[in-house]
C-alpha positions in Angstrom: -184.2 -53.7 11.7 -181.4 -53.6 9.1 -178.0 -54.6 10.4 -174.4 -55.0 9.3 -172.2 -57.5 11.2 -168.5 -57.4 10.7 -166.7 -60.6 11.6 -170.0 -62.4 10.7 -168.4 -65.8 10.2 -166.5 -65.8 13.5 -167.8 -67.8 16.5 -169.4 -64.8 18.2 -170.4 -63.1 15.0 -172.1 -66.1 13.5 -174.0 -66.7 16.7 -175.1 -63.1 16.6 -176.2 -63.5 13.0 -178.4 -66.4 14.1 -179.9 -64.4 16.9 -180.6 -61.4 14.7 -182.3 -63.5 12.0 -184.3 -65.4 14.6 -185.6 -62.0 15.8 -186.7 -61.2 12.2 -184.0 -58.7 11.3 -182.1 -58.3 8.0 -178.3 -59.0 8.2 -175.5 -58.0 5.9 -172.5 -60.0 7.0 -168.8 -59.1 6.3 -165.9 -61.3 6.9 -162.5 -61.9 5.3 -162.5 -65.5 6.5 -158.9 -65.2 7.9 -160.2 -66.9 11.0 -163.9 -67.1 10.6 -165.5 -70.1 8.9 -168.1 -69.8 6.2 -169.5 -73.1 7.5 -170.6 -71.3 10.6 -173.3 -69.6 8.5 -174.5 -72.6 6.5 -177.7 -73.0 8.5 -178.4 -69.3 8.4 -177.9 -69.2 4.6 -180.3 -72.1 4.1 -183.1 -70.6 6.2 -182.8 -66.8 6.0 -183.4 -66.2 2.3 -183.2 -62.6 1.3 -182.8 -61.4 4.9 -179.1 -62.5 4.8 -176.3 -61.5 2.5 -172.6 -62.2 2.9 -169.5 -60.5 1.6 -166.0 -61.9 1.8 -164.1 -58.7 2.4 -161.6 -57.2 4.8 -163.0 -54.3 6.8 -160.1 -52.2 5.7 -161.0 -52.4 2.0 -162.5 -49.3 0.3 -165.4 -51.4 -0.9 -166.6 -51.8 2.7 -168.1 -48.3 2.6 -170.1 -49.2 -0.5 -171.6 -52.3 1.3 -172.7 -50.1 4.2 -174.1 -47.4 1.9 -176.1 -50.0 0.0 -177.3 -51.8 3.2 -178.4 -48.5 4.9 -178.3 -50.3 8.3 -179.9 -49.1 11.5 -177.1 -50.7 13.5 -173.6 -51.8 12.7 -172.2 -54.6 15.0 -168.4 -54.3 14.7 -166.9 -57.6 15.8 -164.1 -58.1 13.2 -160.7 -58.0 14.9 -157.3 -59.6 15.1 -157.4 -61.4 18.4 -154.0 -63.2 18.6 -152.2 -61.6 21.6 -148.9 -63.4 20.9 -149.0 -62.3 17.3 -149.7 -58.7 18.4 -146.4 -58.8 20.3 -144.4 -60.2 17.4 -146.1 -58.1 14.8 -147.8 -55.1 16.3 -148.1 -53.3 13.0 -150.3 -56.0 11.6 -152.4 -56.0 14.7 -152.9 -52.3 14.7 -153.7 -52.4 11.0 -156.6 -54.7 11.6 -157.9 -53.3 14.9 -157.2 -49.6 14.5 -157.3 -48.9 10.8 -160.1 -51.4 10.3 -162.2 -49.7 13.0 -161.6 -46.3 11.4 -162.8 -47.6 8.1 -165.9 -48.9 9.7 -166.5 -45.5 11.4 -165.9 -43.7 8.1 -168.5 -45.9 6.4 -171.0 -45.2 9.1 -170.3 -41.4 9.0 -170.8 -41.3 5.2 -174.0 -43.4 5.4 -175.5 -41.6 8.4 -175.5 -44.7 10.7 -175.7 -43.6 14.3 -175.7 -46.8 16.3 -172.5 -48.9 16.4 -172.0 -51.7 18.8 -168.3 -52.4 19.3 -166.7 -55.6 20.6 -164.2 -54.1 23.1 -161.7 -56.2 25.1 -162.8 -56.6 28.7 -160.1 -59.1 29.4 -157.2 -56.8 28.6 -158.3 -53.1 28.6 -158.0 -52.6 32.3 -154.5 -54.0 32.6 -153.8 -55.3 36.1 -156.4 -53.6 38.3 -155.9 -53.4 42.1 -159.2 -54.9 43.0 -161.7 -57.3 41.3 -164.2 -57.4 39.8 -163.3 -54.2 37.9 -165.9 -51.6 37.0 -166.2 -49.4 33.9 -164.9 -46.5 36.0 -161.4 -47.9 36.3 -159.1 -46.2 33.7 -157.9 -48.3 30.8 -154.3 -49.5 31.1 -153.5 -51.8 28.1 -150.4 -53.9 28.6 -150.1 -55.5 25.2 -150.2 -54.3 21.6 -153.5 -56.1 21.2 -155.0 -54.4 24.2 -153.7 -51.0 23.1 -155.1 -51.4 19.6 -158.5 -52.5 20.8 -158.6 -49.6 23.2 -157.6 -47.2 20.4 -160.7 -48.4 18.6 -162.7 -47.2 21.6 -161.0 -43.8 21.5 -161.9 -43.4 17.9 -165.5 -44.3 18.6 -165.5 -41.5 21.2 -164.1 -39.0 18.7 -166.7 -39.8 16.1 -169.4 -39.6 18.7 -168.4 -36.0 19.5 -167.7 -34.9 15.9 -170.6 -36.6 14.0 -173.3 -37.6 16.5 -172.6 -41.4 16.3 -174.0 -43.2 19.3 -171.6 -46.1 20.1 -172.1 -48.8 22.7 -168.8 -50.5 23.6 -169.2 -54.0 25.1 -166.1 -54.9 27.0 -166.1 -58.7 26.6 -164.6 -61.0 29.2 -163.2 -64.4 27.9 -165.9 -65.6 25.6 -166.3 -69.4 25.0 -168.7 -71.8 23.6 -169.7 -73.7 20.4 -168.0 -72.6 17.1 -164.9 -71.3 18.9 -161.8 -72.7 17.2 -160.0 -75.3 19.2 -156.8 -74.3 17.5 -156.9 -70.5 18.0 -155.3 -68.1 20.4 -158.2 -67.1 22.6 -160.2 -70.3 23.0 -158.8 -71.9 26.2 -161.9 -74.0 26.9 -162.3 -75.1 23.3 -158.5 -76.0 23.1 -158.5 -77.9 26.4 -161.6 -79.8 25.7 -160.5 -80.7 22.1 -157.2 -82.1 23.2 -158.6 -83.9 26.2 -161.3 -85.5 23.9 -158.4 -86.7 21.7 -156.5 -88.1 24.7 -153.7 -85.6 24.1 -151.7 -83.5 26.6 -152.5 -79.9 27.4 -150.0 -77.2 28.4 -150.8 -74.3 30.7 -148.8 -71.1 30.5 -147.4 -70.1 33.9 -148.3 -72.0 37.1 -152.1 -72.3 36.3 -153.1 -69.7 38.9 -153.9 -67.0 36.4 -157.6 -66.2 36.5 -160.1 -65.2 33.8 -163.8 -64.3 33.7 -165.4 -66.8 31.3 -168.7 -65.9 29.8 -170.8 -68.1 27.5 -171.3 -67.0 23.9 -175.1 -67.0 24.0 -175.0 -64.6 26.9 -172.6 -62.3 25.0 -174.9 -62.4 21.9 -177.8 -61.5 24.2 -175.8 -58.4 25.3 -175.2 -57.4 21.6 -178.9 -57.8 20.8 -180.0 -55.7 23.7 -177.4 -53.0 22.8 -178.6 -53.0 19.2 -182.2 -52.2 20.2 -181.4 -49.9 23.1 -182.7 -46.3 23.0 -180.5 -43.7 21.3 -179.7 -42.1 24.7 -178.0 -45.3 25.8 -174.4 -45.2 25.0 -170.9 -45.8 26.5 -169.0 -48.7 27.9 -170.5 -51.9 29.4 -168.7 -54.8 30.9 -170.0 -58.2 29.7 -168.8 -61.0 31.9 -169.8 -62.9 35.0 -167.9 -61.1 37.8 -166.2 -64.4 38.8 -162.6 -65.4 38.5 -161.7 -68.9 37.5 -158.1 -70.1 37.5 -156.7 -71.9 34.4 -156.0 -75.1 36.3 -159.5 -75.0 37.6 -160.8 -74.8 34.0 -158.7 -77.8 33.2 -160.1 -79.7 36.2 -163.7 -78.8 35.3 -163.2 -80.1 31.7 -161.4 -83.2 32.9 -164.2 -84.0 35.3 -166.9 -83.5 32.7 -164.9 -86.0 30.5 -164.2 -88.4 33.3 -160.4 -87.9 33.0 -157.7 -87.4 35.6 -154.5 -86.6 33.6 -152.9 -83.4 34.9 -151.8 -80.6 32.5 -148.2 -79.8 31.5 -146.8 -76.3 32.3 -144.9 -73.8 30.1 -143.5 -70.3 30.8 -145.9 -67.5 31.2 -146.6 -65.4 28.1 -145.5 -61.8 27.6 -148.4 -59.2 27.8 -150.9 -61.3 29.6 -152.5 -60.2 32.9 -152.5 -62.4 35.9 -156.1 -61.9 37.0 -159.3 -60.3 35.7 -163.0 -60.3 36.4 -165.6 -57.8 35.3 -168.3 -56.0 37.3 -171.4 -56.2 35.2 -173.8 -54.3 37.4 -174.0 -51.4 34.9 -175.1 -53.7 32.1 -177.7 -55.1 34.4 -179.1 -51.7 35.3 -179.0 -50.0 31.8 -179.3 -52.9 29.3 -181.3 -55.3 31.5 -178.6 -57.9 30.8 -177.2 -60.6 33.1 -175.3 -63.8 32.3 -177.5 -66.9 32.4 -175.3 -69.8 31.7 -173.0 -71.2 34.4 -169.4 -72.3 33.6 -170.2 -75.9 34.3 -173.2 -75.8 31.9 -171.3 -73.9 29.3 -168.4 -76.3 29.4 -170.8 -79.3 28.9 -172.4 -77.6 25.9 -169.0 -76.8 24.4 -167.9 -80.4 24.8 -171.1 -81.7 23.2 -170.6 -79.4 20.3 -166.9 -80.5 19.9 -168.0 -84.2 20.0 -170.5 -83.5 17.2 -168.5 -81.4 14.7 -164.8 -81.6 15.2 -162.2 -84.2 14.6 -159.7 -85.1 17.4 -156.6 -82.9 17.4 -153.6 -84.8 16.0 -150.9 -82.2 16.0 -148.0 -81.9 18.6 -148.5 -80.5 22.0 -150.4 -77.2 22.0 -149.6 -74.7 24.8 -152.5 -72.6 26.1 
């Protein structure tokens, strides 16, 4: 199978590239390296040979269409995105440029090249807003409460338009809070990586709000398995699928689990809650189980241990001032 992966150097994207290569597929990776790291693909580049090519390019660039035309992929995995919620509030135009205009350019490239299958990384943690009951199913209407959530959902809407107009068969994977190796311990979305990195360095951690906000944490290898299954699904399989665990975990519980794994007892600091964030979310994944044959396999405890082991092996202790998460 020939594939294009946008956001190929990101922590999810690079893990997906590894999975696709391990399955014998050809991969054309695209990443502007604004947040992704070329080093994430070092091992893949050493071992994949001609089955992997990489392009440092923004998905909004006109040249992106030429890359897709040359690759003639069977599947485009669209993971490239601006994921900083706080930055989307302060600069919604930039966020929309990346997440809306970028997705349109990907779709246009697919239309011109005749690519039918697109697998899109949608936001499961923000698309539903503040649902009245949890875990939330795909049948609950979208209710984005931040510019980031609105832009990511707009991408879904455009996928629907192109499906109707041009016969594209998109699968939208609504991802819960993904964590695991290669996630930046200095980024916006990597709560577990940030907490673990700072605790490993013996530095304080700040929690936004009172620590009772809950998220659905899903391990990166499980998420990549969902992408792989979606990429090889029959053409009749399309639509929205939640990818999470169905379980809520409070932020202060995440801190406790990491502290316990490290044998530490220091409590976190607390900071004011952030604008645009939901209080609680968990995703019902029964549709993905029925139609994609997918279920999460890695427990939160096991995933945290794996993430800590990775941080110990590759990252230097954080030395900056207090980071609030």
